[in-house]
C-alpha positions in Angstrom: 17.3 46.2 -7.1 19.5 45.9 -4.1 20.3 41.6 -3.6 20.7 40.5 0.2 21.7 38.1 1.9 20.4 34.9 3.2 20.6 34.4 6.4 22.5 31.1 7.3 23.8 29.5 10.3 26.9 31.8 10.7 25.1 34.5 11.2 23.5 33.5 14.4 24.7 34.1 17.5 27.1 31.1 18.9 24.8 29.5 21.4 21.6 29.2 18.6 24.3 27.6 15.7 22.7 24.2 15.9 25.7 22.6 14.2 28.2 24.0 17.2 25.2 22.7 19.6 25.4 19.3 18.3 28.9 19.2 18.2 29.1 20.2 22.1 25.9 19.1 23.6 25.3 16.2 21.6 22.9 15.1 19.0 20.1 14.9 21.1 19.9 18.2 22.5 18.8 19.3 18.7 14.9 20.1 18.6 13.8 18.9 15.3 13.8 22.2 14.3 17.3 22.1 14.6 17.9 19.5 13.0 16.1 20.7 10.0 18.0 23.9 9.7 21.5 22.1 9.3 20.0 20.1 6.6 18.1 23.2 4.5 21.9 25.4 5.7 20.4 29.2 5.1 16.9 30.8 5.4 15.6 33.6 3.4 16.5 36.8 3.3 14.2 38.0 6.4 15.0 34.9 8.7 17.5 32.5 9.5 17.7 28.6 8.7 16.4 28.1 12.0 13.7 30.2 12.2 13.0 29.2 8.3 12.8 25.5 10.2 10.7 26.4 13.1 7.9 27.4 10.5 8.2 24.6 8.5 8.1 22.1 11.6 4.5 24.9 12.8 2.8 24.1 9.5 3.0 20.1 10.2 1.6 20.7 13.5 5.5 20.0 15.2 4.9 16.7 13.8 7.2 14.7 11.9 4.9 12.2 10.6 3.3 15.1 9.3 6.4 17.0 7.4 6.8 13.2 6.2 3.8 13.3 4.2 5.0 16.7 2.4 6.0 16.7 -1.0 8.5 19.1 -3.1 5.7 20.7 -4.4 3.9 21.4 -1.0 7.1 22.7 0.5 8.6 25.1 -2.3 5.3 26.7 -2.4 4.0 26.9 0.9 7.5 28.1 2.6 8.8 31.4 1.7 12.7 30.5 1.5 12.0 26.7 0.4 13.3 26.4 -3.2 13.8 22.9 -5.0 17.0 22.5 -3.2 15.8 22.9 0.1 12.7 20.8 -0.4 14.7 17.8 -2.2 16.6 17.7 0.9 13.9 17.6 3.4 12.4 15.3 1.3 15.5 12.8 1.1 15.9 13.0 4.9 12.1 12.1 5.8 12.7 8.9 3.2 16.4 8.1 4.6 14.2 7.8 8.3 11.4 5.9 7.2 14.1 3.2 5.3 15.6 3.4 8.5 12.8 2.4 10.4 12.1 -0.9 7.8 15.6 -2.0 8.2 15.1 -1.9 12.2 11.9 -4.7 11.4 13.3 -8.0 11.4 14.2 -9.6 8.4 11.8 -12.7 8.3 9.7 -12.1 10.8 6.7 -14.5 11.2 2.9 -12.8 11.4 0.7 -14.7 13.7 -1.4 -11.9 13.7 -3.1 -8.3 11.5 -1.0 -6.2 14.1 2.1 -7.8 12.7 1.3 -6.9 9.3 0.9 -3.3 10.8 3.9 -3.6 12.5 6.1 -4.8 9.9 4.3 -2.3 7.3 3.7 1.0 8.9 7.0 2.1 8.7 6.5 1.5 4.9 3.7 3.2 4.4 1.9 4.6 6.8 2.7 8.4 6.5 2.9 7.8 2.5 1.1 11.1 0.5 0.0 8.5 -1.8 -1.2 4.4 -1.8 0.8 1.5 -2.4 -0.4 -1.9 -2.6 2.4 -4.3 -0.9 1.9 -8.3 -0.6 3.3 -10.3 2.1 4.4 -14.1 0.7 4.4 -16.5 3.5 6.5 -19.9 4.0 3.7 -22.9 5.8 5.3 -21.6 9.3 3.8 -18.0 8.3 7.2 -16.3 7.9 7.5 -13.6 5.7 9.8 -14.6 2.2 9.3 -12.4 0.5 7.5 -8.3 0.3 6.1 -7.8 -3.1 6.0 -4.1 -3.9 3.2 -4.3 -6.3 2.0 -0.6 -7.7 2.2 2.9 -6.1 -0.7 5.3 -7.1 -2.2 9.0 -6.4 -3.8 10.3 -3.3 -7.2 8.3 -4.0 -6.1 4.7 -5.2 -3.3 2.1 -7.3 -3.9 -0.1 -9.8 -4.1 -3.7 -9.0 -3.5 -6.3 -11.3 -4.8 -10.3 -10.1 -2.4 -12.2 -12.3 0.8 -10.2 -11.3 0.7 -11.1 -7.7 -0.5 -14.9 -8.1 2.1 -14.9 -10.6 4.5 -13.4 -7.8 3.2 -15.9 -4.9 3.9 -19.0 -7.6 7.5 -17.6 -8.8 8.5 -17.3 -4.7 6.8 -20.5 -4.2 4.4 -18.8 -1.4 2.3 -20.8 1.1 0.2 -18.2 1.5 -0.3 -14.5 0.8 -1.2 -11.3 3.2 -2.7 -8.2 0.7 -1.6 -4.6 2.5 -1.8 -1.3 1.1 -2.3 2.5 3.2 -5.1 5.2 2.8 -3.2 8.4 3.1 -6.2 10.3 4.0 -6.0 8.2 7.7 -9.5 7.0 7.3 -9.4 3.2 7.5 -12.1 2.0 6.3 -12.2 0.1 3.3 -13.8 1.3 -0.2 -15.8 -0.9 -2.5 -12.7 -1.1 -4.7 -10.7 -2.8 -1.8 -13.6 -4.7 -1.2 -13.9 -6.0 -4.6 -10.1 -6.7 -5.1 -10.0 -8.6 -1.6 -12.9 -10.7 -3.3 -11.1 -11.3 -6.5 -7.7 -12.5 -4.9 -9.5 -14.2 -2.6 -11.1 -16.4 -4.9 -8.1 -16.7 -7.1 -6.2 -18.5 -4.2 -8.2 -20.6 -3.9 -7.8 -22.1 -7.1 -4.2 -22.0 -7.3 -4.1 -23.6 -3.3 -2.5 -20.0 -2.3 -4.8 -18.6 0.1 -5.6 -15.2 0.9 -5.1 -14.9 5.1 -5.7 -11.1 4.9 -6.0 -8.1 3.0 -4.6 -5.0 6.2 -5.3 -1.5 5.4 -2.9 0.8 7.3 -2.9 4.7 8.2 -0.5 6.4 10.4 -2.4 5.7 13.3 -4.1 2.2 12.7 -5.0 0.2 10.6 -8.4 -2.0 9.1 -8.1 -6.2 8.7 -10.3 -7.6 6.9 -9.9 -11.2 8.5 -10.4 -9.8 11.8 -13.8 -8.3 10.8 -15.4 -11.4 9.2 -14.6 -10.1 5.9 -12.2 -13.1 4.4 
């Protein structure tokens, strides 16, 4: 069988080459798809890197937040011309973007409300395809002294160990803590498991004199606060 070469960026007309466009007109002149085309470098036997990148973006509603939720297998299986190397490159780029947002947040912010928790944690867990459970350790003035990543789960949940959380709170000399996890489904309402773990940790905090101030459920478009809803 004849092997046809993959269509790379060099095969495009000069005005359609994203690398050259970037150099001539600057980063802001490129579309999201053109930036992804630079990452993947080449397309398939039937389409250029830019055309493939446009298909990838269209597959995620032309929304980088949605693309950020994609995993390697999803990219490989849904887009002809995307192999493991291209999929890894895209996933890695999305993770770098997420980490950049994380570093743009003040290192030791003061938490005054549930919206502060959301602004702090949404860039970290808001668009993940799996659940993660984090705990904010606070000083007496409600400044974050430590962000504790407790666990990572699948699409439907994660495992929480009350003892580990309270042990970490004691080690960091936290005056209080705030619980936080994400719902990849986008549903902000707490599950029965969420309610149960909140009650257990609230009771443990009372015994150890380390109050649990809130439990915030984060999604990419909003959040739920147990404290705001009078459930603490």
